[in-house]
C-alpha positions in Angstrom: 140.5 154.7 -58.7 143.8 154.9 -60.7 144.6 157.6 -63.1 144.2 156.7 -66.8 146.5 157.7 -69.5 145.1 158.6 -72.9 146.3 155.3 -74.3 144.3 153.4 -71.7 141.0 155.2 -72.6 138.5 153.1 -74.4 137.9 154.1 -78.1 134.1 153.8 -78.3 131.1 154.2 -76.1 130.6 150.5 -76.1 134.1 149.8 -74.9 133.8 152.5 -72.2 130.6 150.8 -71.0 132.3 147.4 -71.0 135.3 148.8 -69.1 133.0 150.5 -66.5 130.9 147.3 -66.0 134.1 145.2 -65.7 135.4 147.5 -63.0 132.1 147.4 -61.2 132.0 143.6 -61.3 135.5 143.3 -60.0 134.8 145.7 -57.1 131.6 143.8 -56.3 133.4 140.5 -56.3 136.1 141.8 -54.0 133.5 143.1 -51.7 131.6 139.9 -51.6 134.8 137.9 -51.0 135.7 140.2 -48.1 132.2 139.7 -46.6 132.4 135.9 -47.0 135.8 135.9 -45.3 134.5 138.0 -42.4 131.5 135.7 -42.0 133.5 132.5 -42.1 135.9 134.0 -39.5 133.1 134.9 -37.2 131.5 131.5 -37.5 134.8 129.8 -36.7 135.2 131.9 -33.5 131.5 131.3 -32.6 131.9 127.5 -33.0 135.2 127.5 -31.0 133.5 129.3 -28.0 130.4 127.1 -28.1 132.6 124.0 -28.0 134.9 125.0 -25.2 137.5 126.4 -27.5 138.3 123.3 -29.4 137.0 124.6 -32.8 135.4 121.2 -33.5 131.8 120.1 -33.5 130.5 118.3 -30.5 128.9 115.6 -32.7 132.2 114.7 -34.4 
């Protein structure tokens, strides 16, 4: 995490909690997006190898 300057510190316990939750939510979202990208990349590779490398469905 980055270093905080005194002016960046929340003023109250409520603001500190909100800032902490906001940071946790942002980290969670980033993690989920990375997982989604990894899964979609793996599925594209799997589809391409199953279809002879064309990357298209056999039905279409």
